KEDRENRO-540679 format. One line per 8 residues: number of its first residue (from 1); their letters; for each residue x, y, z of N, C-alpha, C, CB. Coordinates in nm, 2 decimals. Glycine has a CB too. Example, Ala and Ser with C-alpha at 12.3 -4.5 7.8 and 13.67 -1.06 7.14 Angstrom:
<recs>
1 = AS = 1.32/-0.57/0.78/1.23/-0.45/0.78/1.32/-0.33/0.78/1.13/-0.45/0.90 | 1.28/-0.22/0.71/1.37/-0.11/0.71/1.29/0.00/0.79/1.41/-0.06/0.57
</recs>
This chain:
<recs>
1 = MKNLVCFA = 0.59/1.74/-1.56/0.50/1.63/-1.54/0.45/1.63/-1.39/0.56/1.49/-1.57 | 0.32/1.62/-1.37/0.26/1.63/-1.24/0.22/1.49/-1.20/0.14/1.72/-1.23 | 0.27/1.44/-1.08/0.24/1.31/-1.03/0.16/1.32/-0.90/0.36/1.22/-1.01 | 0.07/1.23/-0.88/0.00/1.22/-0.75/0.03/1.08/-0.69/-0.15/1.24/-0.77 | 0.08/1.08/-0.57/0.11/0.95/-0.50/0.01/0.94/-0.38/0.25/0.95/-0.44 | -0.07/0.83/-0.39/-0.18/0.81/-0.29/-0.13/0.70/-0.19/-0.31/0.77/-0.36 | -0.13/0.74/-0.06/-0.11/0.65/0.05/-0.24/0.64/0.13/0.01/0.69/0.14 | -0.27/0.53/0.19/-0.39/0.52/0.28/-0.36/0.60/0.41/-0.42/0.37/0.31
9 = VREEGHFY = -0.24/0.57/0.47/-0.21/0.63/0.60/-0.07/0.69/0.60/-0.23/0.53/0.72 | -0.05/0.78/0.69/0.08/0.85/0.69/0.20/0.76/0.72/0.08/0.96/0.80 | 0.18/0.65/0.80/0.29/0.56/0.82/0.35/0.50/0.70/0.24/0.45/0.91 | 0.26/0.48/0.60/0.31/0.43/0.47/0.40/0.52/0.39/0.19/0.39/0.38 | 0.37/0.65/0.40/0.45/0.75/0.33/0.55/0.83/0.41/0.35/0.85/0.27 | 0.58/0.78/0.53/0.67/0.85/0.62/0.81/0.88/0.56/0.69/0.78/0.75 | 0.86/0.79/0.48/1.00/0.81/0.43/1.00/0.85/0.28/1.07/0.67/0.44 | 0.88/0.88/0.23/0.88/0.93/0.09/0.91/1.08/0.08/0.74/0.90/0.03
17 = RPGAGTEV = 0.99/1.11/-0.01/1.03/1.25/-0.03/0.99/1.30/-0.17/1.18/1.27/-0.01 | 0.87/1.35/-0.18/0.83/1.40/-0.32/0.91/1.51/-0.37/0.68/1.44/-0.31 | 0.95/1.50/-0.50/1.02/1.60/-0.56/0.93/1.71/-0.63/1.12/1.55/-0.67 | 0.99/1.80/-0.70/0.91/1.90/-0.77/0.81/1.83/-0.87/1.00/1.99/-0.85 | 0.69/1.88/-0.87/0.59/1.83/-0.96/0.51/1.71/-0.90/0.65/1.79/-1.08 | 0.54/1.67/-0.78/0.47/1.55/-0.72/0.39/1.59/-0.59/0.57/1.44/-0.69 | 0.27/1.55/-0.58/0.19/1.58/-0.46/0.15/1.44/-0.40/0.06/1.66/-0.50 | 0.13/1.45/-0.27/0.09/1.33/-0.19/-0.05/1.35/-0.14/0.19/1.31/-0.07
25 = LYTGMGAA = -0.13/1.24/-0.15/-0.27/1.24/-0.09/-0.28/1.12/0.00/-0.37/1.23/-0.21 | -0.32/1.15/0.12/-0.35/1.04/0.22/-0.50/1.02/0.22/-0.30/1.08/0.36 | -0.54/0.90/0.17/-0.69/0.88/0.14/-0.76/0.82/0.26/-0.70/0.79/0.03 | -0.70/0.76/0.35/-0.76/0.67/0.45/-0.77/0.53/0.40/-0.91/0.73/0.48 | -0.80/0.44/0.48/-0.80/0.30/0.45/-0.93/0.25/0.38/-0.77/0.21/0.57 | -0.92/0.16/0.29/-1.03/0.10/0.23/-1.09/0.17/0.10/-1.14/0.09/0.33 | -1.18/0.11/0.03/-1.23/0.16/-0.09/-1.31/0.29/-0.08/-1.31/0.05/-0.16 | -1.39/0.29/0.02/-1.48/0.41/0.03/-1.40/0.53/0.06/-1.58/0.39/0.15
33 = NARKALSK = -1.30/0.53/0.15/-1.22/0.64/0.18/-1.13/0.68/0.06/-1.13/0.61/0.30 | -1.08/0.58/-0.01/-1.00/0.61/-0.13/-1.08/0.68/-0.23/-0.93/0.48/-0.18 | -1.20/0.63/-0.26/-1.28/0.69/-0.36/-1.32/0.83/-0.33/-1.41/0.61/-0.38 | -1.36/0.86/-0.20/-1.40/0.99/-0.16/-1.28/1.09/-0.17/-1.45/0.99/-0.02 | -1.16/1.05/-0.12/-1.05/1.14/-0.12/-1.00/1.17/-0.26/-0.94/1.08/-0.04 | -0.99/1.07/-0.35/-0.93/1.09/-0.48/-1.03/1.16/-0.57/-0.90/0.95/-0.55 | -1.16/1.13/-0.56/-1.26/1.20/-0.64/-1.26/1.35/-0.60/-1.40/1.14/-0.61 | -1.25/1.38/-0.47/-1.24/1.52/-0.43/-1.12/1.59/-0.49/-1.24/1.53/-0.28
41 = YLHEERPD = -1.01/1.52/-0.49/-0.88/1.58/-0.54/-0.90/1.61/-0.69/-0.76/1.49/-0.51 | -0.95/1.51/-0.76/-0.96/1.52/-0.91/-1.06/1.62/-0.95/-0.99/1.39/-0.97 | -1.15/1.66/-0.86/-1.25/1.77/-0.89/-1.18/1.90/-0.92/-1.35/1.78/-0.78 | -1.06/1.92/-0.86/-0.99/2.04/-0.87/-0.85/2.03/-0.94/-0.96/2.10/-0.73 | -0.79/1.91/-0.94/-0.66/1.90/-1.00/-0.66/1.78/-1.10/-0.56/1.87/-0.89 | -0.57/1.78/-1.20/-0.56/1.67/-1.29/-0.41/1.64/-1.31/-0.62/1.71/-1.43 | -0.36/1.53/-1.24/-0.22/1.49/-1.25/-0.20/1.42/-1.38/-0.18/1.40/-1.13 | -0.08/1.40/-1.42/-0.05/1.33/-1.54/-0.04/1.18/-1.51/0.09/1.37/-1.60
49 = HVFSAGFA = -0.01/1.14/-1.38/0.00/1.00/-1.34/-0.03/0.99/-1.20/0.15/0.95/-1.37 | -0.11/0.89/-1.16/-0.14/0.86/-1.02/-0.08/0.73/-0.98/-0.30/0.85/-1.01 | -0.02/0.73/-0.86/0.03/0.61/-0.80/-0.05/0.57/-0.68/0.18/0.63/-0.76 | -0.08/0.44/-0.68/-0.14/0.38/-0.55/-0.03/0.32/-0.48/-0.26/0.28/-0.59 | 0.01/0.37/-0.36/0.13/0.33/-0.29/0.09/0.29/-0.15/0.23/0.44/-0.29 | 0.18/0.22/-0.09/0.16/0.18/0.05/0.20/0.04/0.08/0.01/0.20/0.09 | 0.14/-0.02/0.19/0.17/-0.15/0.23/0.09/-0.26/0.15/0.15/-0.17/0.38 | 0.14/-0.38/0.14/0.07/-0.49/0.09/0.11/-0.61/0.16/0.10/-0.51/-0.07
57 = GGLDPMLR = 0.01/-0.71/0.18/0.04/-0.83/0.24/0.09/-0.93/0.13/-0.08/-0.89/0.31 | 0.19/-1.01/0.16/0.24/-1.11/0.07/0.15/-1.23/0.06/0.38/-1.15/0.10 | 0.12/-1.27/-0.06/0.05/-1.40/-0.08/0.14/-1.50/-0.14/-0.08/-1.38/-0.17 | 0.23/-1.46/-0.22/0.34/-1.54/-0.28/0.44/-1.57/-0.17/0.40/-1.48/-0.41 | 0.47/-1.69/-0.13/0.57/-1.72/-0.03/0.71/-1.67/-0.06/0.57/-1.86/0.00 | 0.74/-1.64/-0.18/0.87/-1.60/-0.22/0.89/-1.45/-0.19/0.89/-1.63/-0.37 | 0.79/-1.38/-0.17/0.80/-1.23/-0.14/0.84/-1.21/0.00/0.67/-1.16/-0.18 | 0.96/-1.15/0.02/1.01/-1.12/0.15/0.97/-0.98/0.20/1.16/-1.13/0.15
65 = LGTVVFNS = 0.98/-0.96/0.33/0.95/-0.83/0.39/1.04/-0.73/0.33/0.98/-0.84/0.55 | 0.98/-0.62/0.29/1.05/-0.50/0.23/1.07/-0.51/0.08/1.18/-0.50/0.29 | 1.01/-0.62/0.02/1.02/-0.62/-0.13/0.92/-0.52/-0.19/0.98/-0.77/-0.18 | 0.97/-0.44/-0.28/0.89/-0.34/-0.35/0.82/-0.42/-0.46/0.97/-0.22/-0.39 | 0.69/-0.41/-0.47/0.62/-0.48/-0.58/0.53/-0.37/-0.66/0.52/-0.59/-0.52 | 0.51/-0.40/-0.78/0.44/-0.30/-0.86/0.36/-0.37/-0.98/0.54/-0.20/-0.92 | 0.27/-0.28/-1.03/0.20/-0.32/-1.15/0.18/-0.19/-1.23/0.06/-0.39/-1.12 | 0.23/-0.18/-1.35/0.22/-0.06/-1.43/0.22/-0.10/-1.58/0.34/0.03/-1.40
73 = QDAAISKT = 0.14/-0.02/-1.65/0.14/-0.03/-1.80/0.24/0.06/-1.86/0.00/0.00/-1.85 | 0.31/0.14/-1.78/0.41/0.23/-1.83/0.55/0.16/-1.84/0.42/0.36/-1.75 | 0.60/0.14/-1.95/0.73/0.07/-1.97/0.84/0.13/-1.90/0.76/0.05/-2.11 | 0.85/0.27/-1.90/0.96/0.34/-1.84/0.95/0.32/-1.69/0.95/0.49/-1.88 | 0.83/0.33/-1.63/0.82/0.31/-1.49/0.86/0.17/-1.45/0.67/0.34/-1.44 | 0.81/0.07/-1.52/0.85/-0.06/-1.49/1.00/-0.09/-1.50/0.78/-0.16/-1.59 | 1.06/-0.03/-1.60/1.21/-0.05/-1.61/1.28/0.01/-1.50/1.25/0.01/-1.75 | 1.24/0.13/-1.46/1.31/0.20/-1.35/1.29/0.12/-1.22/1.25/0.34/-1.32
81 = LEKQGARG = 1.17/0.07/-1.19/1.15/-0.01/-1.07/1.23/-0.14/-1.07/1.00/-0.03/-1.05 | 1.23/-0.21/-1.19/1.30/-0.33/-1.20/1.45/-0.31/-1.18/1.28/-0.39/-1.34 | 1.51/-0.20/-1.22/1.65/-0.17/-1.20/1.68/-0.15/-1.05/1.69/-0.04/-1.27 | 1.57/-0.11/-0.97/1.59/-0.10/-0.83/1.57/-0.23/-0.75/1.49/0.00/-0.78 | 1.54/-0.34/-0.83/1.51/-0.46/-0.77/1.37/-0.49/-0.73/1.60/-0.48/-0.64 | 1.28/-0.40/-0.77/1.14/-0.42/-0.75/1.08/-0.54/-0.84/1.06/-0.29/-0.77 | 0.97/-0.59/-0.79/0.92/-0.71/-0.87/0.78/-0.68/-0.92/0.92/-0.83/-0.78 | 0.75/-0.70/-1.04/0.62/-0.69/-1.10/0.53/-0.80/-1.04/0.62/-0.69/-1.25
89 = CNFLWTEK = 0.40/-0.77/-1.01/0.32/-0.87/-0.95/0.17/-0.84/-0.97/0.35/-0.89/-0.80 | 0.09/-0.94/-0.95/-0.06/-0.93/-0.96/-0.11/-0.90/-0.82/-0.12/-1.05/-1.02 | -0.20/-0.80/-0.81/-0.25/-0.76/-0.68/-0.40/-0.81/-0.67/-0.24/-0.61/-0.66 | -0.44/-0.84/-0.54/-0.57/-0.87/-0.51/-0.62/-0.76/-0.42/-0.59/-1.01/-0.44 | -0.74/-0.72/-0.44/-0.81/-0.61/-0.36/-0.91/-0.68/-0.27/-0.88/-0.50/-0.44 | -0.91/-0.64/-0.14/-1.01/-0.69/-0.04/-1.05/-0.58/0.05/-0.95/-0.81/0.04 | -1.16/-0.59/0.11/-1.21/-0.49/0.21/-1.16/-0.52/0.35/-1.36/-0.49/0.21 | -1.10/-0.64/0.37/-1.05/-0.68/0.50/-0.90/-0.70/0.50/-1.13/-0.80/0.55
97 = VAVTVAEK = -0.84/-0.68/0.61/-0.70/-0.71/0.63/-0.68/-0.87/0.64/-0.64/-0.65/0.76 | -0.59/-0.92/0.56/-0.56/-1.07/0.56/-0.47/-1.09/0.68/-0.50/-1.12/0.43 | -0.52/-1.17/0.78/-0.45/-1.17/0.91/-0.37/-1.30/0.92/-0.56/-1.17/1.02 | -0.42/-1.42/0.88/-0.35/-1.54/0.91/-0.29/-1.60/0.79/-0.45/-1.64/0.97 | -0.19/-1.69/0.81/-0.13/-1.77/0.71/-0.24/-1.84/0.63/-0.02/-1.86/0.76 | -0.33/-1.91/0.70/-0.43/-1.98/0.63/-0.52/-1.90/0.54/-0.52/-2.05/0.74 | -0.55/-1.78/0.59/-0.63/-1.69/0.50/-0.55/-1.64/0.38/-0.67/-1.56/0.58 | -0.42/-1.62/0.40/-0.34/-1.58/0.28/-0.33/-1.69/0.18/-0.20/-1.53/0.33
105 = NRLRADSG = -0.31/-1.81/0.23/-0.30/-1.93/0.15/-0.43/-1.94/0.06/-0.27/-2.05/0.23 | -0.54/-1.92/0.13/-0.67/-1.94/0.06/-0.68/-1.83/-0.05/-0.79/-1.92/0.16 | -0.65/-1.71/-0.02/-0.66/-1.60/-0.11/-0.57/-1.62/-0.23/-0.62/-1.46/-0.05 | -0.45/-1.68/-0.21/-0.35/-1.71/-0.31/-0.41/-1.82/-0.40/-0.22/-1.76/-0.25 | -0.47/-1.92/-0.34/-0.52/-2.03/-0.42/-0.64/-1.99/-0.50/-0.56/-2.15/-0.32 | -0.73/-1.90/-0.45/-0.85/-1.86/-0.51/-0.82/-1.76/-0.63/-0.95/-1.80/-0.42 | -0.72/-1.68/-0.61/-0.70/-1.57/-0.70/-0.58/-1.58/-0.79/-0.70/-1.44/-0.63 | -0.48/-1.65/-0.74/-0.35/-1.65/-0.81/-0.27/-1.53/-0.79/-0.37/-1.68/-0.95
113 = ADAVEMES = -0.32/-1.43/-0.71/-0.25/-1.31/-0.69/-0.12/-1.33/-0.60/-0.34/-1.21/-0.62 | -0.03/-1.23/-0.62/0.10/-1.23/-0.54/0.09/-1.15/-0.41/0.21/-1.18/-0.63 | 0.00/-1.05/-0.41/0.00/-0.96/-0.29/-0.14/-0.91/-0.28/0.10/-0.85/-0.30 | -0.18/-0.87/-0.16/-0.31/-0.82/-0.13/-0.31/-0.69/-0.06/-0.39/-0.92/-0.04 | -0.40/-0.60/-0.10/-0.42/-0.47/-0.03/-0.56/-0.42/-0.05/-0.31/-0.37/-0.09 | -0.59/-0.29/-0.01/-0.73/-0.25/0.00/-0.77/-0.13/-0.08/-0.75/-0.22/0.15 | -0.68/-0.06/-0.15/-0.72/0.06/-0.22/-0.70/0.07/-0.37/-0.65/0.17/-0.15 | -0.61/-0.01/-0.42/-0.57/0.01/-0.56/-0.68/-0.01/-0.66/-0.45/-0.09/-0.59
121 = QVIGDICR = -0.77/-0.11/-0.64/-0.87/-0.13/-0.74/-0.96/-0.01/-0.76/-0.96/-0.25/-0.69 | -1.00/0.06/-0.65/-1.09/0.17/-0.67/-1.01/0.29/-0.72/-1.16/0.21/-0.53 | -0.89/0.30/-0.68/-0.80/0.41/-0.74/-0.78/0.39/-0.89/-0.67/0.42/-0.67 | -0.76/0.26/-0.93/-0.75/0.23/-1.07/-0.87/0.26/-1.15/-0.70/0.09/-1.09 | -0.99/0.22/-1.09/-1.12/0.24/-1.15/-1.14/0.39/-1.18/-1.23/0.19/-1.07 | -1.11/0.47/-1.08/-1.14/0.62/-1.10/-1.04/0.67/-1.20/-1.11/0.69/-0.96 | -0.92/0.63/-1.21/-0.83/0.68/-1.31/-0.87/0.64/-1.45/-0.69/0.62/-1.28 | -0.92/0.51/-1.46/-0.97/0.47/-1.59/-1.09/0.56/-1.63/-1.01/0.32/-1.59
129 = ETNIPCSI = -1.18/0.59/-1.54/-1.30/0.67/-1.57/-1.26/0.81/-1.61/-1.39/0.68/-1.45 | -1.15/0.86/-1.56/-1.10/1.00/-1.59/-0.99/1.00/-1.69/-1.06/1.07/-1.46 | -0.95/0.88/-1.74/-0.84/0.87/-1.84/-0.71/0.93/-1.79/-0.88/0.95/-1.97 | -0.67/0.89/-1.67/-0.54/0.92/-1.61/-0.46/0.79/-1.59/-0.56/1.00/-1.48 | -0.34/0.79/-1.64/-0.26/0.67/-1.62/-0.24/0.64/-1.47/-0.12/0.68/-1.69 | -0.24/0.52/-1.43/-0.22/0.48/-1.29/-0.13/0.36/-1.28/-0.36/0.45/-1.23 | -0.05/0.36/-1.18/0.04/0.25/-1.14/0.03/0.22/-1.00/0.19/0.28/-1.18 | 0.06/0.09/-0.96/0.06/0.05/-0.83/0.21/0.03/-0.79/-0.02/-0.08/-0.80
137 = VRVISDTA = 0.25/0.09/-0.68/0.38/0.07/-0.62/0.37/0.05/-0.47/0.48/0.19/-0.66 | 0.39/-0.07/-0.43/0.37/-0.10/-0.29/0.49/-0.18/-0.23/0.24/-0.18/-0.26 | 0.48/-0.21/-0.10/0.59/-0.28/-0.04/0.53/-0.39/0.05/0.68/-0.19/0.04 | 0.60/-0.51/0.06/0.55/-0.62/0.14/0.58/-0.58/0.29/0.61/-0.75/0.10 | 0.47/-0.57/0.37/0.48/-0.53/0.51/0.46/-0.66/0.60/0.39/-0.42/0.55 | 0.40/-0.76/0.54/0.39/-0.89/0.61/0.38/-1.00/0.51/0.26/-0.89/0.70 | 0.46/-1.10/0.53/0.47/-1.21/0.43/0.36/-1.31/0.44/0.61/-1.27/0.44 | 0.36/-1.40/0.34/0.26/-1.51/0.33/0.28/-1.61/0.44/0.26/-1.57/0.19
145 = LEDLPLDF = 0.40/-1.61/0.50/0.44/-1.71/0.59/0.42/-1.67/0.74/0.58/-1.75/0.57 | 0.36/-1.56/0.76/0.34/-1.51/0.90/0.20/-1.46/0.93/0.44/-1.40/0.93 | 0.15/-1.49/1.05/0.03/-1.43/1.10/0.06/-1.29/1.15/-0.04/-1.52/1.21 | -0.04/-1.20/1.13/-0.03/-1.07/1.20/-0.04/-1.09/1.35/-0.13/-0.97/1.14 | 0.01/-1.00/1.43/0.01/-1.01/1.57/-0.13/-0.98/1.63/0.11/-0.92/1.63 | -0.22/-0.93/1.55/-0.35/-0.89/1.60/-0.45/-0.89/1.48/-0.35/-0.75/1.67 | -0.57/-0.93/1.50/-0.67/-0.91/1.40/-0.72/-0.77/1.39/-0.79/-1.01/1.42 | -0.65/-0.69/1.30/-0.68/-0.55/1.30/-0.82/-0.52/1.25/-0.58/-0.48/1.20
153 = NQVMTQGK = -0.89/-0.61/1.19/-1.03/-0.59/1.15/-1.12/-0.58/1.27/-1.08/-0.71/1.06 | -1.08/-0.63/1.38/-1.16/-0.63/1.50/-1.14/-0.50/1.58/-1.12/-0.74/1.59 | -1.04/-0.42/1.54/-1.02/-0.29/1.62/-1.04/-0.17/1.52/-0.88/-0.29/1.68 | -1.11/-0.19/1.41/-1.14/-0.08/1.32/-1.28/-0.03/1.33/-1.11/-0.12/1.18 | -1.30/0.10/1.31/-1.44/0.15/1.30/-1.50/0.11/1.17/-1.44/0.31/1.32 | -1.63/0.14/1.15/-1.69/0.12/1.02/-1.63/0.20/0.91/-1.84/0.15/1.03 | -1.57/0.31/0.95/-1.50/0.40/0.85/-1.36/0.36/0.82/-1.50/0.54/0.89 | -1.31/0.24/0.86/-1.18/0.19/0.84/-1.07/0.27/0.90/-1.15/0.18/0.69
161 = RINFPKLA = -1.10/0.31/1.03/-1.00/0.38/1.11/-0.97/0.29/1.23/-1.04/0.52/1.15 | -0.85/0.30/1.29/-0.82/0.23/1.41/-0.90/0.28/1.52/-0.67/0.23/1.44 | -0.97/0.20/1.59/-1.04/0.24/1.72/-0.95/0.21/1.83/-1.18/0.15/1.73 | -0.89/0.32/1.88/-0.78/0.31/1.98/-0.83/0.25/2.11/-0.71/0.44/2.00 | -0.95/0.29/2.16/-1.00/0.22/2.28/-1.01/0.07/2.27/-1.13/0.28/2.32 | -1.06/0.03/2.15/-1.07/-0.12/2.13/-0.93/-0.18/2.12/-1.14/-0.15/2.00 | -0.84/-0.11/2.06/-0.70/-0.16/2.05/-0.64/-0.17/2.19/-0.61/-0.07/1.96 | -0.66/-0.07/2.27/-0.60/-0.07/2.41/-0.66/-0.19/2.49/-0.63/0.06/2.48
169 = LSIIISPG = -0.79/-0.21/2.47/-0.86/-0.31/2.54/-0.81/-0.45/2.50/-1.01/-0.31/2.52 | -0.79/-0.47/2.37/-0.74/-0.60/2.33/-0.60/-0.63/2.38/-0.73/-0.60/2.17 | -0.52/-0.52/2.40/-0.38/-0.54/2.46/-0.39/-0.57/2.61/-0.30/-0.41/2.43 | -0.48/-0.50/2.67/-0.50/-0.52/2.82/-0.54/-0.67/2.84/-0.60/-0.42/2.88 | -0.63/-0.71/2.76/-0.69/-0.85/2.77/-0.58/-0.95/2.74/-0.81/-0.87/2.68 | -0.49/-0.92/2.64/-0.39/-1.02/2.60/-0.25/-0.94/2.60/-0.42/-1.08/2.47 | -0.19/-0.91/2.72/-0.07/-0.84/2.72/0.05/-0.91/2.65/-0.03/-0.80/2.86 | 0.04/-1.04/2.63/0.14/-1.12/2.57/0.16/-1.08/2.42/0.11/-1.26/2.57
177 = RIPKLIAF = 0.06/-1.00/2.37/0.08/-0.95/2.23/0.17/-0.84/2.22/-0.06/-0.91/2.18 | 0.21/-0.77/2.33/0.28/-0.65/2.32/0.42/-0.67/2.25/0.31/-0.59/2.46 | 0.50/-0.77/2.28/0.63/-0.79/2.21/0.61/-0.81/2.06/0.71/-0.90/2.27 | 0.51/-0.89/2.03/0.48/-0.91/1.88/0.44/-0.78/1.81/0.37/-1.02/1.87 | 0.36/-0.70/1.88/0.32/-0.58/1.82/0.43/-0.48/1.80/0.21/-0.51/1.90 | 0.52/-0.48/1.90/0.64/-0.39/1.89/0.73/-0.44/1.77/0.72/-0.40/2.02 | 0.75/-0.57/1.76/0.83/-0.63/1.65/0.76/-0.60/1.52/0.85/-0.78/1.67 | 0.63/-0.61/1.51/0.56/-0.58/1.39/0.57/-0.43/1.35/0.41/-0.61/1.40
185 = RKRTIFAA = 0.57/-0.35/1.44/0.59/-0.20/1.42/0.73/-0.18/1.36/0.57/-0.12/1.55 | 0.83/-0.24/1.41/0.96/-0.23/1.35/0.97/-0.28/1.21/1.07/-0.30/1.44 | 0.90/-0.38/1.18/0.90/-0.44/1.05/0.83/-0.35/0.95/0.83/-0.58/1.05 | 0.72/-0.28/0.99/0.65/-0.19/0.90/0.73/-0.06/0.88/0.51/-0.15/0.96 | 0.81/-0.02/0.98/0.90/0.09/0.96/1.00/0.06/0.85/0.97/0.13/1.09 | 1.06/-0.06/0.86/1.16/-0.11/0.77/1.10/-0.11/0.63/1.21/-0.25/0.80 | 0.98/-0.16/0.61/0.91/-0.17/0.48/0.88/-0.03/0.43/0.78/-0.25/0.49 | 0.83/0.06/0.51/0.80/0.20/0.47/0.93/0.27/0.42/0.74/0.28/0.58
193 = EKLGTALS = 1.04/0.24/0.48/1.17/0.30/0.44/1.21/0.25/0.30/1.28/0.27/0.54 | 1.19/0.12/0.28/1.22/0.06/0.14/1.13/0.12/0.04/1.20/-0.09/0.15 | 1.00/0.14/0.07/0.91/0.20/-0.03/0.94/0.34/-0.05/0.76/0.19/0.03 | 0.97/0.42/0.05/1.00/0.56/0.04/1.12/0.58/-0.05/1.03/0.62/0.17 | 1.23/0.50/-0.04/1.34/0.51/-0.12/1.31/0.48/-0.27/1.45/0.41/-0.07 | 1.24/0.38/-0.29/1.20/0.34/-0.43/1.12/0.45/-0.50/1.13/0.21/-0.44 | 1.01/0.49/-0.43/0.92/0.59/-0.48/0.99/0.73/-0.50/0.80/0.61/-0.39 | 1.08/0.77/-0.41/1.15/0.89/-0.42/1.23/0.90/-0.55/1.23/0.92/-0.30
201 = ELTGSMSS = 1.31/0.78/-0.57/1.39/0.77/-0.69/1.31/0.77/-0.82/1.48/0.65/-0.68 | 1.20/0.70/-0.81/1.11/0.69/-0.93/1.05/0.82/-0.97/1.00/0.59/-0.91 | 0.98/0.89/-0.88/0.91/1.01/-0.91/1.01/1.12/-0.94/0.81/1.05/-0.80 | 1.13/1.11/-0.87/1.23/1.21/-0.90/1.28/1.20/-1.04/1.35/1.20/-0.80 | 1.30/1.08/-1.09/1.34/1.06/-1.23/1.24/1.11/-1.33/1.38/0.92/-1.25 | 1.11/1.09/-1.29/1.00/1.13/-1.38/0.99/1.28/-1.40/0.87/1.08/-1.33 | 1.03/1.36/-1.29/1.02/1.50/-1.29/1.15/1.57/-1.34/0.98/1.56/-1.16 | 1.26/1.49/-1.35/1.38/1.55/-1.40/1.38/1.57/-1.55/1.50/1.45/-1.36
209 = PS = 1.45/1.67/-1.60/1.46/1.70/-1.74/1.53/1.58/-1.81/1.53/1.83/-1.77 | 1.48/1.54/-1.93/1.54/1.43/-2.00/1.66/1.48/-2.08/1.43/1.37/-2.10
</recs>
């Protein structure tokens, strides 16, 4: 069985160890980048299952940092993840990073979703168009009860990449953000490790002989 695991950025997949029969695709952030990268990949390859993986922002206040969350129509995948302590949930797709508690509360109230992220909808759409099963497996990197230390939307290019000169300038203007950014970085590393462990076990079990 051939699996494809899609991450937006390398930081999300740093701790993932793909086994035999699994490939990793880094798409870039946002719908446009995900569509371009996955469409190009599927022009030459056809996996048996696609995973949209990476970070997600919590909208449900009960979701803690490092909680692995998923949405899958495959009963075996769901069962494996539930055994690991992962939680099935409803995802909301947006084109912007949800930054503040107030914004997360609004998204939760409007949609009823449990978590928010930026790529899974378009990845799922492409998989439906090409008749390839797709599952979402992500990890909570920031909870519904916390603001992000920086409005990352303000330091991105139009192509959804971090504009490092803008980032540096924002830090120079507000150096008090530095401790919060360092703490946030540690939290995302913790979340990425939790995701990597869950995904490695999941895709490893899928490629193992029954």
